[in-house]
Phi, psi and omega in degrees: 000134181259018180289128179240126180244107177286142180234130178238132178244142174217175183284214186290341180238132177289151177299147181281333181054050178270106187291132179243339178202152179225155178215125176255121183284145180282309187277327181254144177279067185229138171249132179245130182237129173256144185240161181296332182263020171092006179276150168235124182246134176250133181233135174275137178248120183274171177296337179267015180062032172271139180251123181235137181293140176247309183206149173237118187249132175246134179219332183198180181253359179284150179294139174275105186263344182206137173237137178210161178279148176282143177270147182268000000 
């Protein structure tokens, strides 16, 4: 079976998911969203413009105020 069920756990209060910045990648069909409560969310964008969750990352409590691509 190829069914994948993502599970997210948090404390007594659920994350607010208040978006503060977004980044649409050129080469990859990915949207990256930064939130005021420190979350970074990755979303896959399909050819039919469907948005599907890929990952929810927690790292700190500071607001994500800017997202940018790294230069090579």
